[in-house]
VOKE-232933 format. One line per field, with one value per residue (C-alpha): x, y, z; residue in one letter; residue number from 0. Coordinates in pm, whole numbers, plus 50000, padded with zeros to 5 digits. Example, Ala and Ser with C-alpha at 12.3 -4.5 7.8 and 13.67 -1.06 7.14 Angstrom:
<atoms>
xx (51230  51367)
yy (49550  49894)
zz (50780  50714)
residu (A  S)
num (0  1)
</atoms>
This chain:
<atoms>
xx (50507  50744  51028  51261  51065  51105  51478  51501  51289  51495  51827  51692  51605  51959  52089  51863  51983  52347  52442  52276  52487  52245  51961  52185  52281  51913  51818  52099  51984  51639  51801  51991  51679  51505  51749  51716  51453  51130  51138  50842  50822  50628  50482  50294  50309  50504  50310  50164  50422  50615  50949  50820  50624  50928  51142  50879  50849  51218  51337  51064  51234  50959  51002  50695  50887  51237  51224  51127  51342  51153  51208  51077  51031  50875  50690  50633  50945  51041  51297  51016  50807  50519  50384  50238  50051  49985  49713  49627  49251  49000  48860  48767  49025  49310  49196  49171  49530  49649  49455  49685  49712  49825  50006  49993  49723  49958  50027  49656  49585  49855  49808  49781  50086  49951  49818  49657  49733  49550  49856  49827  49517  49536  49434  49088  48808  49026  49235  48955  49051  48845  49026  49193  48872  48696  48985  48978  48598  48643  48909  48702  48411  48625  48763  48411  48233  48475  48569  48900  49000  48910  49259  49423  49499  49387  49295  49448  49445  49779  49915  50286  50431  50224  50323  50694  50704  50501  50720  51031  50877  51150  51128  51189  50906  50665  50760  50673  50345  50251  50320  50089  49828  49823  49689  49305  49131  48977  49319  49506  49254  49321  49689  49615  49421  49728  50103  50174  49966  50107  50474  50471  50203  50304  50218  50076  50331  50709  50737  50981  50894  51177  51034  50690  50835  51015  50692  50508  50797  50789  50420  50238  49981  49715  49964  50025  49650  49593  49878  49761  49421  49550  49763  49450  49251  49500  49824  50027  50363  50585  50536  50161  50145  50391  50188  49863  49996  50130  49806  49600  49830  49737  50104  50039  49752  49985  50261  50013  49887  50238  50326  50016  49998  50365  50601  50397  50379  50736  50864  50559  50583  50959  50890  50613  50859  51109  50844  50709  51054  51113  50777  50871  51200  51035  50791  51066  51332  51202  51447  51430  51221  51093  50749  50830  50950  50632  50421  50587  50515  50149  50157  50313  50021  49770  49935  50000  49740  49899  49766  49407  49419  49536  49276  48991  49108  49092  48743  48615  48752  48644  48281  48287  48155  47834  48032  47973  48002  48154  48167  48358  48603  48651  48707  48968  49151  49159  49303  49589  49471  49586  49908  50008  50088  49827  49728  49683  49471  49254  49223  49397  49641  50006  50089  49805  49897  49889  49585  49389  49522  49413  49072  49018  49128  48905  48606  48677  48713  48369  48206  48364  48320  47953  47966  48148  47887  47570  47341  47151  47471  47591  47881  48104  48023  48103  48425  48525  48448  48670  48967  48911  48880  49213  49374  49241  49349  49694  49687  49585  49855  50111  49988  50031  50319)
yy (49039  49326  49337  49262  48956  48840  48902  48695  48425  48392  48404  48117  47922  47974  47816  47509  47477  47533  47188  47276  47556  47630  47689  47917  48121  48171  48268  48512  48660  48708  48897  49120  49189  49332  49617  49689  49877  49714  49518  49550  49326  49421  49114  49065  48914  49084  49381  49499  49784  49652  49797  50136  50164  50056  50310  50585  50525  50458  50777  50988  51217  51173  51120  50892  50608  50670  50358  50119  49907  49823  49511  49407  49033  48763  48595  48647  48559  48510  48792  49055  49171  49316  49284  49500  49272  49416  49300  49436  49375  49330  49018  48724  48482  48737  48851  48492  48432  48750  48677  48646  48292  48208  47885  47829  47964  48248  48331  48358  48549  48810  48842  49211  49293  49305  49586  49524  49754  49785  49870  50029  50207  50432  50144  50109  50194  50189  50472  50744  51070  50962  50630  50701  50815  50501  50280  50431  50379  50016  49960  50108  49883  49573  49632  49669  49396  49130  48869  48812  49166  49121  49021  49338  49658  49846  49823  50120  50214  50344  50463  50418  50541  50861  50921  50847  51079  51353  51359  51401  51632  51849  52195  52089  51829  52085  52314  52050  51963  52329  52365  52071  52225  52529  52328  52328  52027  51922  51937  51755  51487  51288  51275  51126  50821  50594  50600  50565  50868  51066  51000  50959  51191  51550  51793  52145  52282  52244  51935  51688  51319  51239  51474  51317  50967  51069  51195  50873  50660  50873  50939  50687  50813  50840  51059  51288  51334  51410  51647  51847  51863  51983  52255  52384  52386  52579  52391  52667  52591  52292  52265  52276  52010  51791  51805  51737  51437  51278  51344  51184  50889  50747  50736  50953  50727  50426  50618  50714  50356  50212  50476  50416  50035  49943  50215  50294  49923  49833  49687  49459  49348  49263  49074  48879  48781  48656  48455  48300  48188  48046  47864  47710  47597  47431  47248  47132  47044  46966  46990  46887  47127  47283  47272  47550  47763  47683  47773  48116  48155  48104  48361  48615  48553  48604  48918  49092  49369  49558  49299  49308  49688  49671  49406  49604  49927  49747  49604  49943  50125  49837  49865  49513  49626  49781  50099  50398  50770  50963  50664  50468  50746  50768  50393  50400  50694  50530  50218  50420  50477  50843  50781  50600  50895  50934  51284  51132  50850  51091  51360  51619  51892  51770  51997  51880  51858  51528  51609  51676  51346  51154  51310  51232  50864  50826  50966  50729  50431  50494  50518  50208  49989  50068  49953  49637  49546  49631  49333  49428  49437  49156  48953  49093  49451  49381  49204  49514  49745  49524  49566  49945  49930  49752  50022  50296  50104  50112  50485  50509  50269  50544  50744  50453  50511)
zz (52199  52102  51860  52149  52225  51873  51883  52206  52055  51733  51941  52157  51844  51707  52026  51972  51612  51683  51541  51206  51050  50765  51015  51232  50919  50841  51195  51216  50883  51048  51336  51094  50894  51203  51194  50828  50616  50552  50223  49986  49686  49370  49222  48893  48553  48261  48124  48459  48494  48793  48691  48606  48937  49139  48967  49010  49385  49454  49282  49445  49701  49968  50343  50349  50183  50311  50538  50260  50024  49705  49489  49155  49214  48996  49284  49655  49835  50198  50182  50151  50447  50244  49890  49622  49376  49032  48796  48451  48481  48771  48630  48854  48735  48765  49104  49234  49120  49308  49629  49933  50048  50399  50497  50870  51106  51204  50844  50775  51090  51013  50639  50642  50436  50080  49858  49517  49226  48906  48691  48358  48471  48170  47946  48101  47873  47564  47691  47692  47858  48177  48186  48526  48692  48564  48681  49032  49055  48942  49204  49484  49383  49360  49707  49851  49657  49540  49801  49624  49736  50100  50204  50074  50264  49956  49587  49399  49034  48915  48579  48667  48343  48357  48719  48657  48344  48522  48831  48612  48353  48183  48049  47697  47715  47850  47570  47309  47483  47495  47123  47060  47279  47062  46771  46736  46889  46563  46379  46649  46728  46414  46499  46840  46718  46732  46796  46428  46327  46613  46531  46151  46008  45909  46181  46153  46405  46394  46627  46464  46457  46705  46957  46927  46945  47268  47423  47349  47489  47806  47862  47642  47395  47679  47876  47584  47529  47902  47924  47626  47784  48108  47950  47764  48090  48309  48373  48217  48379  48402  48778  48753  48483  48669  48986  48814  48613  48926  49114  48839  48802  49139  49237  49540  49645  49640  49828  50100  50133  50160  50417  50635  50609  50580  50698  51017  51104  50979  51306  51339  50971  51004  51321  51137  50860  51128  51306  50984  50888  51231  51222  50878  51027  51326  51099  50853  51100  51449  51736  52102  52300  51985  52113  52355  52066  51879  52176  52187  51814  51890  52168  51931  51692  51975  52102  51766  51798  51501  51269  51407  51364  51004  50918  51072  50902  50570  50654  50741  50446  50216  50346  50505  50851  50972  51058  50833  50817  51107  51336  51077  51033  51410  51432  51151  51314  51656  51493  51346  50990  51002  51217  51524  51749  52028  51892  51550  51681  51880  51615  51836  51751  51736  52039  52251  52617  52809  52998  52675  52523  52847  52839  52477  52531  52836  52638  52341  52575  52722  52380  52240  52549  52519  52148  52256  52517  52318  52343  52026  51810  51600  51713  51437  51543  51906  51808  51599  51896  52125  51893  51911  52282  52291  52086  52310  52619  52470  52457  52820  52921  52827  53126  53383  53620)
residu (M  T  A  L  D  V  R  E  L  V  S  E  A  A  A  H  Y  R  D  R  P  H  A  V  V  M  L  R  E  C  L  E  R  L  E  E  P  L  R  V  G  F  V  G  T  P  G  T  G  K  S  T  L  V  S  A  L  A  E  W  P  T  R  A  L  R  D  L  E  L  F  D  T  P  A  P  A  E  H  V  D  A  T  V  R  L  V  R  H  L  E  P  D  E  L  A  G  A  R  P  V  G  G  S  A  F  A  R  Q  S  A  V  N  S  V  L  V  L  G  R  A  D  E  V  G  A  G  R  I  D  A  L  L  T  A  K  Q  L  A  R  R  A  W  R  E  D  P  N  C  A  G  F  Q  G  V  I  A  V  A  G  Q  L  G  Y  A  G  R  A  L  R  D  D  E  F  A  V  L  R  A  L  A  S  V  S  R  Q  E  L  E  R  H  L  L  S  V  D  S  F  V  D  D  P  F  P  V  G  V  P  P  E  S  R  K  H  L  V  S  R  F  G  L  Y  G  V  R  L  A  I  T  L  I  R  T  G  C  D  S  R  L  K  L  S  A  E  L  V  H  R  S  G  L  G  D  L  R  D  T  L  A  G  C  F  V  A  R  G  E  A  L  K  A  R  T  A  V  L  R  L  E  S  L  L  A  A  E  P  V  P  H  G  D  R  L  A  A  R  V  E  R  F  A  A  A  A  H  D  F  R  E  L  R  L  I  A  D  I  R  G  G  R  T  A  L  S  G  E  I  A  E  E  A  A  R  L  L  G  A  Q  G  L  A  P  T  E  R  L  G  L  A  P  D  A  D  P  A  E  I  H  A  G  A  E  S  A  L  V  R  W  R  H  E  A  E  R  A  D  A  A  H  A  E  R  A  A  A  R  V  I  V  R  S  V  E  G  L  L  S  L  F  V  G)
num (0  1  2  3  4  5  6  7  8  9  10  11  12  13  14  15  16  17  18  19  20  21  22  23  24  25  26  27  28  29  30  31  32  33  34  35  36  37  38  39  40  41  42  43  44  45  46  47  48  49  50  51  52  53  54  55  56  57  58  59  60  61  62  63  64  65  66  67  68  69  70  71  72  73  74  75  76  77  78  79  80  81  82  83  84  85  86  87  88  89  90  91  92  93  94  95  96  97  98  99  100  101  102  103  104  105  106  107  108  109  110  111  112  113  114  115  116  117  118  119  120  121  122  123  124  125  126  127  128  129  130  131  132  133  134  135  136  137  138  139  140  141  142  143  144  145  146  147  148  149  150  151  152  153  154  155  156  157  158  159  160  161  162  163  164  165  166  167  168  169  170  171  172  173  174  175  176  177  178  179  180  181  182  183  184  185  186  187  188  189  190  191  192  193  194  195  196  197  198  199  200  201  202  203  204  205  206  207  208  209  210  211  212  213  214  215  216  217  218  219  220  221  222  223  224  225  226  227  228  229  230  231  232  233  234  235  236  237  238  239  240  241  242  243  244  245  246  247  248  249  250  251  252  253  254  255  256  257  258  259  260  261  262  263  264  265  266  267  268  269  270  271  272  273  274  275  276  277  278  279  280  281  282  283  284  285  286  287  288  289  290  291  292  293  294  295  296  297  298  299  300  301  302  303  304  305  306  307  308  309  310  311  312  313  314  315  316  317  318  319  320  321  322  323  324  325  326  327  328  329  330  331  332  333  334  335  336  337  338  339  340  341  342  343  344  345  346  347  348  349  350  351  352  353  354  355  356  357  358  359  360  361  362  363  364  365  366  367  368  369  370  371  372  373  374  375  376  377  378  379  380  381  382  383  384  385  386  387  388  389  390  391  392  393  394  395  396  397  398  399  400)
</atoms>
């Protein structure tokens, strides 16, 4: 079922509910939303860094996120199409509370619209200089090993404050950080033990307390430590330091995940939201012939290959399939993990000619049909191969007619 089919379905539903103005208003809103940017809600308890992360991404002039509308929301809401859930710790209780929970069968089958973020990643390990590296390792392990993380499209460690400040690093801030980096490690270390000692203690260089206070408010004490270390090890310009702080913050990882999982599948995710709202309406307020509408909702769920692709990509990257190494990389690529264009799915040059694309798709189809029909493979392996076969068949259908 295409986006056009969903529009027709919602329009037909509006005709059935024409005597119920509130329902018609809601369904018309669903139709309007199909033409608007994808809405992504950032959900988490206070202190997880939601607002900072939303601001950092929303103000980032990047084409990858230009088709998203980002919201800081206290809880998952029906007005969002996808969700970024923030937690402060990767503890079982906190992860269980963040785990995506589907309502209807369709909601569960299509629950591919959530990413989990370990916010405040710079606090891991008491804020040691290797805190972000440790946080990223913990996030990868949780995604692979913790069943509470299985429903997410990714588990990403992000230090939002560091990324935000690094992206907007000013010349005067860099000058102060460089001055601090000129102080010997032994001398400076005792001033970096706490915010109070950094801001209030007399300093061996002429950096006034108000400048130090500004740095802490912008970067956090961990960010100040990291910036000084990076300057000492080669980031000798504002642009170099800015790029390295953003890279280490995990902000780019989150941007790429949102672009790959949400932006690329935006039409399907918006259609999913509309169908879920219609399904809820049909359950709450039945109407004559509503069973025909419900049957079409079920067909949408059955035909939504985008959701099967996203779920399998997450399972492959989360280590929850038997696929590994190069074959896993090929599978994820064919499913659209690196882009939805035929050349991106097949790993070809952007200017590849149609004959090369067709030959590549035919070759992939033969390989994965063999995997789907292997008698010695487990059922789950064959089922995964069948999803990939369907994706490749979709590529070949472009050449029909």
